[in-house]
C-alpha positions as CSV (number, residue, x, y, z in Angstrom):
1,M,-63.4,8.7,31.5
2,T,-62.2,12.2,30.6
3,Y,-61.0,14.8,33.2
4,Q,-59.6,18.2,33.7
5,I,-57.5,19.5,36.6
6,Y,-58.2,22.9,38.1
7,V,-55.8,24.8,40.4
8,I,-57.2,27.6,42.6
9,N,-54.5,30.3,43.0
10,M,-54.4,33.9,44.1
11,S,-52.5,36.1,41.6
12,S,-50.3,37.3,44.4
13,S,-49.2,33.8,45.3
14,S,-46.6,33.1,42.5
15,D,-44.5,30.8,44.8
16,R,-47.5,28.6,45.4
17,F,-48.4,28.5,41.7
18,K,-44.8,27.5,40.8
19,S,-44.9,24.8,43.4
20,I,-48.1,23.1,42.2
21,S,-47.2,23.7,38.5
22,D,-43.9,22.0,38.9
23,Q,-45.5,19.0,40.6
24,L,-48.1,18.6,37.9
25,E,-45.6,19.0,35.1
26,E,-43.5,16.2,36.7
27,Q,-46.5,13.9,36.3
28,N,-47.3,15.1,32.8
29,L,-50.6,16.6,33.9
30,S,-52.0,19.8,32.4
31,F,-54.4,22.1,34.3
32,K,-56.5,25.2,34.2
33,R,-55.8,28.0,36.7
34,I,-58.9,29.3,38.7
35,P,-58.2,32.8,40.0
36,G,-58.5,33.1,43.7
37,I,-61.1,35.7,44.9
38,N,-60.3,38.8,47.0
39,V,-63.8,39.9,48.1
40,L,-62.2,43.2,49.3
41,E,-61.8,44.0,45.6
42,E,-64.9,42.2,44.4
43,E,-67.5,43.1,47.0
44,Q,-70.4,42.5,44.6
45,L,-69.6,38.8,44.7
46,K,-69.6,38.7,48.4
47,N,-73.0,40.5,48.5
48,K,-74.4,38.1,45.9
49,H,-73.4,34.8,47.6
50,Y,-72.7,35.4,51.3
51,S,-75.9,35.2,53.4
52,K,-75.7,36.7,56.9
53,K,-79.0,35.1,57.6
54,K,-77.8,31.6,56.7
55,N,-74.6,32.2,58.7
56,K,-76.6,33.2,61.8
57,F,-78.8,30.1,61.7
58,N,-76.3,27.5,60.3
59,Y,-72.9,28.4,61.8
60,F,-71.5,29.6,65.0
61,V,-69.2,32.5,63.8
62,P,-69.4,35.0,61.0
63,L,-67.2,34.0,58.0
64,T,-64.0,35.9,57.3
65,D,-63.4,37.6,53.9
66,G,-60.9,34.9,53.2
67,E,-63.4,32.1,53.8
68,I,-66.0,33.8,51.6
69,G,-63.5,34.3,48.8
70,C,-62.3,30.7,49.1
71,Y,-65.9,29.5,48.7
72,I,-66.6,31.6,45.6
73,A,-63.4,30.4,44.0
74,H,-64.4,26.8,44.5
75,R,-67.8,27.6,43.0
76,N,-66.0,29.0,40.0
77,A,-64.1,25.7,39.7
78,W,-67.4,23.7,39.9
79,E,-68.8,25.9,37.1
80,E,-65.8,25.1,34.9
81,I,-66.4,21.3,35.5
82,L,-70.0,21.7,34.3
83,A,-68.9,23.8,31.2
84,D,-66.0,21.6,30.1
85,E,-66.4,18.4,28.0
86,T,-65.2,16.1,30.7
87,D,-66.6,13.5,33.0
88,F,-65.0,14.9,36.2
89,G,-62.6,17.4,37.5
90,L,-59.8,17.4,40.0
91,V,-59.9,20.6,42.1
92,L,-56.6,21.4,43.8
93,E,-55.7,24.3,46.0
94,D,-52.2,25.7,45.3
95,D,-50.6,24.5,48.5
96,A,-51.2,20.8,47.6
97,F,-48.3,18.4,47.9
98,L,-48.7,15.4,45.6
99,K,-47.4,12.3,47.4
100,D,-48.5,9.7,44.8
101,N,-48.9,9.3,41.1
102,L,-52.2,11.1,40.4
103,K,-52.2,10.3,36.7
104,S,-52.5,6.6,37.5
105,I,-55.5,7.4,39.7
106,L,-57.2,9.7,37.2
107,D,-56.7,7.4,34.3
108,N,-58.3,4.4,36.0
109,L,-61.2,5.8,38.0
110,D,-63.7,4.2,35.6
111,I,-63.1,0.8,37.3
112,I,-64.6,2.1,40.5
113,K,-68.1,0.6,40.9
114,T,-69.3,2.8,43.7
115,K,-71.3,5.8,42.6
116,W,-69.7,9.0,43.9
117,D,-70.0,12.8,43.5
118,I,-66.8,13.7,45.4
119,L,-63.7,11.7,46.2
120,K,-61.6,13.3,48.9
121,L,-57.8,12.8,48.2
122,A,-56.6,14.5,51.5
123,D,-57.5,14.8,55.1
124,L,-55.4,17.2,57.1
125,S,-57.0,16.7,60.5
126,L,-54.9,15.7,63.4
127,S,-57.4,12.9,64.0
128,P,-58.4,11.8,60.4
129,R,-62.1,11.1,59.9
130,K,-63.0,7.4,60.3
131,G,-64.6,5.7,57.3
132,V,-65.9,2.3,56.2
133,N,-64.0,0.5,53.5
134,I,-66.4,-0.2,50.7
135,E,-64.2,-1.0,47.7
136,K,-60.6,-1.6,46.8
137,F,-59.0,0.6,44.1
138,Q,-55.3,0.0,43.2
139,K,-53.5,0.3,46.6
140,Y,-56.2,2.5,48.1
141,N,-59.4,1.8,50.0
142,L,-62.5,3.6,48.8
143,Q,-64.2,4.8,52.0
144,R,-67.6,6.1,53.0
145,Y,-67.7,8.6,55.8
146,L,-70.1,9.3,58.6
147,K,-68.9,12.8,58.6
148,P,-66.6,13.8,55.7
149,P,-63.3,15.6,56.4
150,T,-63.0,19.3,56.2
151,L,-60.6,21.3,54.0
152,C,-60.7,21.1,50.2
153,V,-57.0,20.9,49.1
154,A,-57.6,18.0,46.7
155,E,-61.0,16.7,45.5
156,L,-62.3,14.8,42.5
157,I,-65.8,16.0,41.5
158,T,-68.1,14.6,38.9
159,K,-70.3,16.7,36.6
160,E,-73.3,15.6,38.6
161,G,-71.5,16.5,41.9
162,A,-70.6,19.9,40.5
163,K,-74.3,20.5,39.6
164,K,-75.4,19.5,43.1
165,L,-72.9,21.7,44.7
166,L,-73.8,24.8,42.7
167,N,-77.5,24.3,43.2
168,L,-77.0,24.0,47.0
169,S,-74.7,26.9,47.4
170,N,-76.0,29.9,45.4
171,T,-76.0,31.6,48.8
172,F,-74.1,30.3,51.7
173,G,-73.3,31.0,55.4
174,R,-70.8,28.3,56.3
175,P,-67.2,27.6,55.0
176,V,-67.1,25.6,51.8
177,D,-65.7,22.5,53.5
178,V,-68.3,22.6,56.3
179,D,-71.2,23.1,53.9
180,K,-70.2,19.9,52.0
181,Q,-70.5,18.0,55.3
182,W,-74.1,19.1,55.6
183,F,-74.8,18.6,51.9
184,K,-74.5,14.9,52.6
185,F,-78.0,15.1,53.9
186,E,-79.1,16.7,50.6
187,G,-77.9,13.7,48.5
188,L,-74.3,14.7,47.9
189,K,-72.2,11.4,47.8
190,I,-68.8,12.1,49.4
191,N,-66.2,9.3,49.6
192,G,-62.5,9.2,50.0
193,L,-59.4,7.3,48.9
194,R,-57.1,6.1,51.7
195,P,-54.2,6.2,52.3
196,Y,-54.6,9.8,51.0
197,P,-52.4,10.5,48.0
198,V,-52.3,14.3,48.6
199,D,-51.0,16.4,51.5
200,T,-50.3,20.1,52.0
201,N,-47.0,21.9,51.5
202,D,-46.1,23.0,55.1
203,K,-43.8,25.8,53.9
204,F,-46.9,27.9,52.9
205,E,-48.9,29.9,55.4
206,S,-52.7,30.2,55.2
207,I,-53.9,32.7,52.6
208,I,-57.4,32.7,54.1
209,D,-56.0,34.0,57.4
210,S,-54.3,36.8,55.7
211,F,-57.7,38.3,54.8
212,G,-58.8,38.4,58.4
213,N,-59.2,35.9,61.3
214,R,-61.2,35.6,64.4
215,R,-58.5,36.3,66.9
216,S,-59.8,39.8,67.7
217,L,-61.0,40.3,71.3
218,I,-64.6,39.3,71.9
219,S,-66.6,39.3,75.2
220,F,-66.8,36.3,77.4
221,R,-70.5,36.1,76.7
222,E,-69.9,36.0,72.9
223,K,-67.3,33.2,73.4
224,L,-69.8,31.2,75.4
225,N,-72.6,31.7,72.8
226,R,-70.3,30.6,70.0
227,K,-69.2,27.5,72.0
228,L,-72.8,26.5,72.8
229,K,-73.9,27.1,69.2
230,R,-71.1,24.8,68.0
231,I,-72.1,22.1,70.4
232,W,-75.7,22.4,69.3
233,L,-74.9,22.1,65.6
234,N,-72.8,19.0,66.3
235,V,-75.8,17.5,68.1
236,I,-78.1,18.3,65.2
237,Y,-75.6,16.7,62.8
238,K,-75.5,13.5,64.8
239,I,-79.3,13.4,65.0
240,K,-79.4,13.7,61.2
241,L,-76.9,10.8,60.9
242,L,-79.2,8.6,63.0
243,E,-82.1,9.5,60.7
244,I,-80.4,8.2,57.5
245,F,-79.1,4.9,59.1
């Protein structure tokens, strides 16, 4: 199987770019850089893809400009996967920390029997998502999730997976990692390799938060509405899980 690596990086984040470049070079892995998106400078992209209507119905808070730009940058990476003459792509965010030999993983994925669209290589949750072991691969367990982990620091994506993602996200109202959790119900096959071979580099602060966060003062009523909406969405997700099992 052939592959290409894609690194999402803001032009202003030269320290992050050097960090991930050095790590990949150490493993003799080449890559393509996918420019990060600042929607304050490219508002037409925000207007094209971000749907306030979908956000209102499908999420509990408006997205920040950082989250919108992050989503669009990932869409650009998926488009590259479709355009390139490869079987799959590895999409890395520039704060990734490579704990294991990724080249060994990438060169041997063809022995995996389970059909997948996305393989998660990292889970940064304090309480990692539980999964069911379905296949052994090298020293890793290939897992199937009830609810996939959030965050997209390191993901393997097939051409078919990239096609599904693009078709489902021409307009969006949730963060990219949350949308993928819901795309599970649209036929997107998300699995993971554990123990996870990738982590994040703790020395870097969040770029997304630098483009705005939700810590501004809001009324008690708005806080309550958001909390109730979040609870309701979690209930809907669990109901959908019951429907497919």
